[in-house]
N, C-alpha and C positions, 0 to 999 in steps of 0.2 A: 118519443124516439126510442125507448128502452125495447120495445118490440121489434125494431129494426135488427138485422144482422151485423154483427161486427165487422168492420173493415180493418182496423188498426187499433192494437192496443199497446200503449207505453206503460211499463210497470217499473216504478222505482228506478228511473234512469238516472245516471250520474255522468258526467264527462269533466275530466281534470286535465288542464293545460299547465304544464310544469309547476304544479303545486296550486294553481289557480282553478277553483271549482267553478265552472262556466254554468252548469246546469247541476242542480242538486234535488234528488229524491223526487222526480217527476213522473207523475202518473195520469194518464187520461185515456178514454176511449173515443174512437170515431166510428160512428155506424152509418150504414149504406144511405146514402141520399142526403146526408147532413151537408149544411154549409156553414162552417165554423170560422170565427177569426180569432186570431191570436195578436194580442196587443201588449204594450208595454214601453217603458222608457227606452230610449238608445242605450245599448250595450246590455239589456235585459237577458239576452239568451235566445231571442226568438230565431234568428238565421241559424245559430249554433244547433237549435232543434231541428229545423228544416234539414240541416246538413247531416244529422243522424238519421232521421226518417229517410233521406234519399240516398244514402249510402257514402256520402263524402267523408263524413266522421264516423268512428267507431266508438260507442258509449264505453266508459270505463267500467261501468257496472250496470245492472238492471237488464230489462229485456225488452224488445221491440218486436211484436207479433203482428203478422200480417196475413189477411185472408185474400188470396190472389184471385185471378180472374176466373180460375177454374174451381174456386171454392176450397183450394187446399191451404192449410195452415202451415205457416213458415215462421221461424224465429229469423229475424233479418239483420241482426246486430252487425254480423261481418260480411254481408253481401255487398258487392260493388254497384255503383249506381247503374252499370249496364244490365247486371242481373236484375235489379230491382225494377228497371225500366221494362223488361222483359215480363216480370210478375205482374206488372200494371200500376207502377208509381211513376209519375211524371211530374215535372216541376218547371217553372219560369224562375228567373232571377231578378234581383233588383236592378242590376246593372244588365242591359239588352246584350244578349250574347248571339246574335245572328251572325251569319256568314254574309258580311255586307256586300262582298263582290260577287256573290252568287246570286242568281234570280230569286224571286218569291216562291216561284215553283220548285226550285232545286232545294231551297232551304227545308220545305216540307217533305219532299221526296227523301232527302237523307233521314229523317225522322222515321219514315217508314220501312227502312232497311231490314229490320227484324221479321216483317211480315212477308218478304219476298219468297217465291217459290223457286226461282233459278239460282244455280249454283255458279261457283266462279268460271267453270268451263263454259257454262252458257252465256255468260258475259264476255268471255275472252272470244267466243266464235259467233256471237250474235245469232245464237240459235232461235228456232220460232218460239220455244219456251220463254226464252228472254225477251223478245219482242212482245209477246202476249202480256208478260208480266209487267213490263214497262207501260204498256197501254192501260192495263188495269190500275196501275198505280197513279197514273197521271190522271186517270178518270177520278179516282177517289180524292186525290189532291184538288182538283177543281171543284168537286162537290163541296168540300170543306171551305175552300175559299169563298165559294158563293153563299154559303151560310152567312159569312161574315162580310159579304158585300166588297171584297177586294179581288175577285176573280179576274177583273180587268186590268190588274197590277201584276199578273202571273209572270209575265216576261220581263218586269222591271227588276233592276238590282235593288236587293233589300236596303242598302245603304241610302238609296235615293227616295225612299217612302218617308212621308211625314212621321214625326215623332209617334203620335196617336196610333198609326197603322203599323209602325214598327213593334209596339206594344201588342197590338191584335195579332200580329203575325207570329210572335213569339207564343201566345196562347194556342193559335192554330197548329202550330209545329208540336206543342206538348199533346193536343189532342189527337193528332196524327198517329201517336203511338197507341192509340186505343186504350187509355189508362182506366183503372178503377178508382184511384185516388189521385187527385190533382192538387199540387201545392203551388200557390201563387205567391211569390215573395215580392210585397209592394208593388201591385199591378199599377196603381194610380200615380207612381213616383213621377214627377215632372209633368203631369197632365194638368190642363187648365180645367175649370169647372165644368164646361160643357163636355170635355172629354172624359171628365170622371163620370158625369152622368150616364154617358153613353156605355161606359165600362160597366157600371152598376147594372144597367139592363143586359149587357152581354153576358156577364156572370151568371145572373139569373136564367137567362135562356139557355146557357151551357149546361147548368144544372139540370134543367127540365129536359132538354133534348137528349142529353147524353147519359141521364141517371147516374151523375156522378158523386161522389163524396169530395167535398171541396174543403181545403184548409188554407185560409190566407192570412199573410201578414200584411198589416196596413196601419198607417198613422193617420189617414183621413177618417175621422170619427163619423162623419157624416155617411160615408160608404159603409163602414162597418156596422154601424147601428142601423142603416137602411136595409141591409141584405142579409146579415147573418142571424141565425136563429139562436145561435150559441157563440159566447165569447169566452176565451181564456185569456187570463192576464198573467204576465211574467213580470217578475221584478227581482234583480239580482239573482237571477237563475233559478227562482223558486215560483211555482204557480200559486198565485196568492187569491185567486177567484176564477170560478167556472160556473157560468150561468147565463140566463136570457139577457138581452141588451137591456131591459129595464132593471134587472138586478144587479148588473155591472155599473150601470150609469148611477145608481145609489149606494153602491157599496163604499163604506167609508175609508177601507184600506186602499181600494183602487183610486178613488178621489184623491186622497192623501198622495200616493206614489205616481200618479200619471195624468188623471183627467182635470185635477185642479178644482177650485171652488166655484169655477163659473157654470 
């Protein structure tokens, strides 16, 4: 993978909350097309890391660099989530954050707002450009939904979907932003074994279909070991290991801190 172009570079990043160091001196690279797992005990700093990469938190020190969809290099430490989304970083959350009282179609349409061609006046006066824009956006959404076999649910309220399909919809909504880097925060949380197996297949499909770099947080080791080619391990805010699934499985520091002796 060293020959693949860089997508994200985290260099000596640290974040401190009221004297508590949540992430300390973290450094790693993500390259085009990689599927990487981020694991560790509860409280290790995994979601904090996601929050820094996605613009929710600003690092206290260090630097995060992103190669955007146009190939331009940007230091993104102080950029907002909306700015980072426009550059090509999309994420899902551990707790589902759909608009429950909106339809499946509208949930995904909202995510595509930055790619619209019409302006506020077009919207106000329902101009031909607005109508054409709406038609093209809906067509794109339906194509996305069909890839994940939920196009027949387009007019249903998001809150009425089964749990597994709500998770799927969250991922579809993230993909609608046309990202270069996709962050998945515990996508298998609350899923049964069958749903988790389907999720594994879906993540692998997304990576191939959209040529994405994917970084995921997950506690389900069967999922992580089954689809990730590289795994990073956080413990007490420090990266204690970074390697292949087999290297991680047999790393004594990781076994002690997280995996256990079984």
